[in-house]
C-alpha positions in Angstrom: 11.0 5.2 116.4 8.3 5.1 113.5 9.1 3.4 110.4 8.1 6.5 108.5 10.9 8.6 110.3 13.3 5.8 110.1 12.3 6.1 106.2 13.1 9.4 105.9 16.2 9.4 107.8 17.4 7.0 105.4 16.2 9.0 102.5 18.5 12.2 103.8 21.3 10.1 104.1 21.0 9.1 100.7 20.9 12.7 99.5 23.9 13.4 101.5 26.1 10.4 100.2 25.2 11.7 96.7 26.9 15.0 97.5 30.0 14.2 99.6 32.6 11.4 100.3 30.9 10.2 103.8 27.5 11.0 105.2 25.5 8.9 108.0 23.1 9.1 110.5 23.0 7.6 114.4 19.7 7.1 115.9 20.0 6.5 119.6 18.1 6.2 122.5 18.7 5.2 126.3 16.9 4.8 129.3 17.8 3.3 133.2 16.9 2.6 136.7 19.1 2.8 139.4 18.0 1.6 143.0 20.1 2.2 146.5 19.1 0.9 150.0 21.0 1.8 153.1 18.8 0.3 155.4 17.5 3.3 156.6 16.3 4.7 153.5 15.6 3.4 149.8 15.6 5.4 146.6 14.4 4.5 143.0 15.3 6.7 140.3 14.8 6.7 136.5 17.8 7.7 134.3 16.7 10.7 132.3 15.8 9.2 128.9 17.4 10.4 126.0 16.7 9.9 122.1 17.9 11.9 119.2 19.5 11.6 115.5 22.9 13.0 114.8 23.5 13.3 111.1 27.5 13.6 110.2 29.0 14.3 106.7 32.7 14.6 105.9 32.7 17.3 103.0 36.2 16.3 102.1 38.5 18.3 104.5 36.3 18.3 107.9 33.7 16.6 110.0 30.3 18.2 110.1 27.5 17.3 112.6 23.6 18.0 112.9 21.8 16.8 116.1 18.3 16.9 116.8 15.8 15.4 119.1 12.9 16.3 116.2 10.0 13.8 116.1 8.1 15.2 113.5 9.3 13.6 110.2 8.5 16.5 107.7 10.5 19.1 110.4 13.1 16.8 110.6 13.5 16.7 107.0 13.5 20.5 106.4 16.1 20.9 109.3 18.6 18.4 107.8 18.1 20.0 104.7 18.7 23.6 105.6 21.7 22.7 107.3 23.0 20.7 104.6 22.7 23.7 102.0 25.2 25.5 103.7 27.8 22.9 103.2 30.5 22.5 100.3 32.4 19.9 99.1 36.0 20.3 99.4 39.6 19.2 98.5 41.6 17.2 101.8 42.6 13.6 102.9 40.4 10.9 101.7 38.4 9.3 104.4 39.8 5.9 105.9 37.2 3.1 105.8 39.7 0.5 106.8 39.2 -3.2 105.1 35.8 -3.2 106.6 33.4 -1.1 104.1 30.1 -2.1 102.2 29.7 0.6 99.6 27.6 -1.2 97.4 24.0 -2.9 98.1 22.4 -2.6 101.5 24.0 -4.5 104.9 20.9 -5.1 106.9 21.0 -6.7 110.1 19.6 -6.6 113.7 21.2 -7.5 117.3 19.9 -7.5 120.5 21.5 -8.9 123.8 20.4 -12.1 124.9 18.3 -12.1 127.7 16.2 -14.5 129.8 14.1 -12.1 131.7 13.7 -8.6 130.0 13.9 -6.0 133.3 10.9 -4.1 131.6 8.9 -7.2 132.5 10.0 -7.1 135.8 7.7 -4.7 138.5 9.4 -2.3 140.2 8.2 -3.9 143.8 10.5 -6.7 143.2 13.5 -4.7 142.3 13.2 -2.7 145.4 12.5 -6.1 147.5 15.7 -7.6 145.8 17.8 -4.8 146.9 16.5 -4.8 150.7 17.1 -8.3 150.4 20.8 -8.1 149.8 21.3 -4.8 152.0 19.7 -6.8 155.2 21.5 -10.1 154.3 24.9 -8.6 154.3 24.3 -6.1 157.5 23.6 -8.8 159.7 26.7 -10.8 159.2 29.1 -9.3 161.7 28.2 -6.8 164.7 31.1 -4.6 163.6 29.6 -3.8 160.4 28.4 0.5 160.5 27.1 0.7 157.0 25.7 -1.4 154.5 24.5 -0.3 151.1 23.2 -1.8 148.2 22.8 -0.6 144.7 21.0 -2.0 141.6 21.7 -0.7 137.9 19.9 -1.4 134.9 20.3 0.3 131.5 18.8 0.1 127.7 20.5 1.5 124.9 19.0 1.6 121.4 20.6 2.6 118.2 20.3 2.4 114.5 23.2 3.2 112.4 22.4 4.4 108.3 25.3 5.0 106.4 28.0 3.3 104.1 25.6 1.0 102.4 24.5 -0.4 105.9 21.6 -0.4 108.2 22.2 -1.7 111.2 20.0 -2.0 114.4 21.0 -3.0 118.0 19.4 -2.9 121.6 21.9 -3.6 124.2 21.0 -4.1 127.9 23.3 -3.7 130.8 22.7 -4.9 134.3 24.8 -4.0 137.8 24.6 -4.8 141.6 26.7 -3.6 143.8 27.4 -3.7 147.9 29.1 -1.7 150.0 30.1 -2.7 153.5 32.0 -0.5 156.0 33.4 -1.8 159.5 34.4 0.1 162.4 36.3 -1.0 165.6 38.6 0.6 168.2 38.6 3.9 166.4 39.3 2.3 162.7 37.0 2.3 160.0 37.4 0.0 156.7 35.5 -1.2 154.0 35.0 -3.5 151.2 33.1 -3.9 148.1 31.2 -6.1 145.7 30.2 -5.2 141.9 28.7 -7.8 139.9 27.9 -6.8 136.0 27.1 -7.8 132.6 25.3 -7.8 129.2 22.1 -9.3 130.0 18.7 -9.1 131.8 17.4 -9.7 135.0 18.6 -13.3 135.6 22.1 -11.6 136.3 20.4 -9.8 139.4 21.8 -12.6 141.9 24.0 -12.5 144.7 25.3 -15.9 146.9 25.8 -16.0 150.2 29.3 -16.8 149.9 30.0 -13.6 147.7 28.2 -11.7 150.9 30.2 -13.2 153.3 33.5 -12.8 151.7 33.0 -9.2 151.1 32.3 -8.7 155.1 34.9 -10.8 156.2 37.6 -8.9 154.2 36.0 -5.8 155.5 36.6 -7.1 158.9 40.0 -8.3 158.2 41.3 -5.0 157.0 40.6 -3.3 160.1 44.1 -4.5 161.3 45.8 -3.4 157.7 48.6 -1.1 158.1 50.4 1.0 155.8 52.7 -0.5 153.3 56.5 1.0 153.4 57.0 2.7 150.1 59.4 0.9 147.7 60.1 -1.5 144.8 58.2 -5.0 145.1 57.6 -8.0 143.6 54.0 -7.8 142.9 51.2 -9.8 141.9 47.7 -8.2 140.8 44.2 -9.9 140.7 42.1 -9.5 137.6 40.9 -6.1 138.6 44.2 -4.7 139.0 45.6 -6.0 136.0 42.4 -4.7 134.0 42.7 -1.4 135.7 46.5 -1.2 134.7 45.5 -2.2 131.1 43.1 0.4 130.9 45.4 3.0 132.0 48.4 1.8 130.2 47.5 1.1 126.6 43.8 2.2 126.7 43.8 5.9 126.9 47.5 6.1 125.7 46.4 4.1 122.6 43.0 6.2 121.6 44.4 7.5 118.2 42.8 10.6 118.5 45.3 12.1 120.6 47.8 10.7 118.2 47.9 14.0 115.7 47.5 16.2 118.5 50.7 15.3 120.2 49.2 14.2 122.9 50.2 10.6 123.4 53.5 9.3 123.7 52.8 5.7 122.3 52.3 6.8 119.0 56.2 6.9 119.0 56.1 3.3 120.1 53.8 1.4 117.3 55.7 -1.5 115.8 58.3 -1.4 119.0 58.6 -3.5 122.1 56.9 -1.8 125.0 56.1 -5.0 127.5 57.3 -8.2 128.3 57.8 -11.1 125.8 54.4 -13.1 126.0 52.2 -10.0 126.8 49.1 -9.5 124.6 46.3 -7.2 125.1 43.0 -6.6 123.4 40.2 -4.3 123.0 37.4 -6.2 122.1 33.5 -4.9 121.9 32.4 -8.4 120.9 32.9 -10.4 124.1 29.6 -12.1 124.9 27.7 -10.9 127.8 30.6 -8.1 128.9 29.4 -4.8 130.4 31.3 -2.4 127.6 30.3 -4.8 124.8 28.2 -3.4 121.8 27.6 -5.0 118.2 28.7 -2.0 116.3 30.2 1.5 117.3 28.3 4.6 116.9 30.0 5.0 113.4 28.5 1.9 112.1 31.7 -0.1 112.7 30.9 -3.9 113.4 32.1 -5.2 116.7 35.5 -7.4 116.4 38.6 -7.6 118.9 41.5 -5.2 118.1 44.7 -6.5 119.4 47.0 -3.6 121.0 49.9 -5.8 122.3 51.3 -9.0 120.5 54.1 -10.4 122.4 54.7 -7.4 123.9 54.9 -5.3 120.8 52.6 -2.4 120.1 50.8 -3.1 117.2 47.6 -0.8 116.9 45.8 1.8 118.5 42.0 2.0 118.6 40.5 4.8 116.8 37.2 6.8 115.1 36.8 7.8 111.7 38.0 11.3 112.2 41.3 10.0 113.7 42.2 7.5 110.6 41.2 10.2 108.3 43.6 12.8 109.7 46.4 10.5 110.8 47.5 6.9 109.5 45.7 4.2 111.1 42.9 1.8 110.5 39.2 2.3 111.7 38.4 0.2 114.7 35.2 -0.1 116.2 35.8 2.3 118.8 33.7 5.3 117.8 31.8 6.3 120.8 29.5 8.9 121.8 28.2 9.4 125.3 24.9 10.6 123.5 23.6 11.7 120.3 24.5 15.3 121.5 28.3 14.8 121.9 30.9 13.8 119.5 32.5 10.3 118.6 35.8 9.6 119.7 38.0 7.1 119.9 36.8 5.2 123.3 37.9 1.8 124.9 35.0 -1.0 125.1 36.4 -4.0 127.1 40.3 -3.8 127.5 42.4 -6.5 128.7 45.3 -8.4 129.1 45.2 -11.9 127.6 45.4 -15.0 129.4 48.8 -17.0 129.8 49.4 -20.3 131.4 51.0 -19.7 135.0 48.2 -21.1 137.4 47.6 -18.2 140.1 48.8 -20.3 143.3 51.9 -21.0 141.3 52.4 -17.0 140.5 52.2 -16.9 144.2 54.5 -19.5 145.3 57.4 -18.0 142.9 58.0 -15.0 145.0 60.2 -15.0 147.7 59.2 -11.8 149.7 56.3 -9.6 148.0 52.9 -8.3 147.5 49.4 -9.9 146.3 47.3 -6.7 145.4 43.6 -7.0 145.1 40.4 -5.0 144.4 41.2 -2.2 142.0 39.6 1.1 143.1 41.0 3.8 140.7 43.5 4.8 138.1 44.8 7.8 136.6 47.3 8.0 133.4 49.0 10.6 131.6 49.2 9.8 127.8 51.9 12.4 126.9 54.3 11.5 130.0 53.3 7.7 129.9 52.9 7.8 133.7 50.2 5.9 135.6 49.0 5.7 139.3 46.8 2.7 140.1 45.4 2.2 143.6 44.2 -1.4 145.2 42.3 -1.6 148.0 44.6 -3.8 149.8 47.5 -6.1 149.5 48.6 -9.0 151.3 52.2 -10.0 152.3 53.9 -12.9 150.6 57.2 -14.4 152.2 58.8 -17.7 150.6 55.9 -18.1 148.7 52.9 -18.2 151.0 50.5 -15.5 151.8 51.2 -14.6 155.4 47.5 -13.0 156.3 49.2 -9.3 157.1 47.6 -6.7 155.0 48.3 -3.3 153.9 45.3 -0.9 152.8 45.3 1.4 150.5 48.3 0.7 148.2 49.0 2.7 145.1 51.2 1.5 141.9 53.4 4.4 139.9 55.4 4.0 137.6 56.4 4.6 133.5 54.2 2.6 131.8 56.9 0.2 129.6 59.0 0.0 133.0 55.8 -1.7 134.3 55.0 -4.0 131.5 58.5 -5.2 130.4 58.9 -6.5 134.3 56.2 -8.8 133.8 57.4 -12.3 134.7 54.5 -14.4 134.9 50.8 -14.4 133.1 48.1 -16.1 134.8 45.8 -18.9 132.9 42.7 -17.2 134.7 40.7 -14.6 133.5 38.3 -11.9 135.1 36.0 -9.0 133.9 34.8 -5.8 135.7 32.4 -3.4 134.7 33.1 0.3 134.9 32.5 3.7 133.8 34.9 5.8 131.9 35.6 9.5 130.6 37.3 11.4 128.2 38.8 14.0 130.1 36.4 13.7 132.8 33.5 14.0 130.6 31.9 12.1 128.1 31.1 9.1 130.0 30.5 5.5 128.4 30.5 2.2 130.1 33.6 -0.3 129.7 35.0 -3.5 131.1 38.5 -3.8 132.2 40.2 -7.0 133.1 42.6 -10.1 132.6 44.4 -12.7 134.3 46.7 -12.4 137.3 50.1 -11.2 136.5 53.4 -11.0 138.4 55.5 -7.8 137.8 58.1 -5.2 139.6 56.2 -2.5 140.8 56.6 0.6 142.9 54.2 0.5 145.7 53.2 3.2 148.3 
């Protein structure tokens, strides 16, 4: 964006701040590239770039927004002033800035994801060759492979926030490599997948031979997997399952914009024990290198951790400006938009259980008879009823503290959130994070990360 246009935006925000309790502008743009290779076909698609500005005004009672992709500074100024001329200051609740606000002076900061190799400097041919190499290396590892698909995704997001005495600029780069392997034998088809991702540059685009081999070996082993007998099991979850449980239990359920609408049962349990002692959970967009990280949210709140659970007690939801203004709460750095044309909602970033002190191998050794679940595939939640469903690609039988090699695929977890979390009996000393994409009501998509350590709990499987 030109310096002239940015200066005009700053001037317009100043005019609005002189009239209303709160005014701000977010200038944002995004672009990306996706490459897929199935062995028979290779495709490269540029994500449609978006660039625009959204002005937000709180008039004392309601939030009002004006979004535009206008590039000419004079036309931009006319459009904003015409829109603002129809707004009037009203009486209503005071806007809640929480404890992190800059009113006087100008807080000017600039942030960028550390990268060793800027993806924009890497020729397309090199990226195509990388994806083809991954696909071919994996496809030749076993005669029972019937499909191998490799995928590469890169995205760049830039934003400038002007308001509250802040002038913030960030450029966030994210990259993801994926592999899907399907095997077939004697009428049975199974699959496994690999996902490697993070915030960074092209230096993240690496897949080792061991990672490829483990993915193929699992897809082959699952050819002999059976169906699990539904019931209540002593269960150990890997970091991916733990992460999706966190996302579904106290991610969506503590998005505070649901509270004033009466659509989240968690609102009734703030300050109460909802999980076993020792269980801590965070949403933290400041985690270095995580796929869901950013430096400030789309409402200019600087990234910092929010502790959702402390020692099993629900202590704080995640929120946006509107939620904290119309309901009790502190604005956390979770006001996020899919793009400049969409509303800001309370959204997750990196949501995870904190690590404990138990070595995962010791956790399994403590199970007399149970299941070790691995590879989260999907999750669903009911914030009002507080029920969840999480699906694992497979589970492995545990007998007398040892893995037997007997596999079940696919395995679902279901239950009432407090019952599940209160049953946690061991928290692993490890930590793992995995990238994903999260929708607000199956829309308003944003990038997120889920994760945590291994957990041992009682879970209803089927």
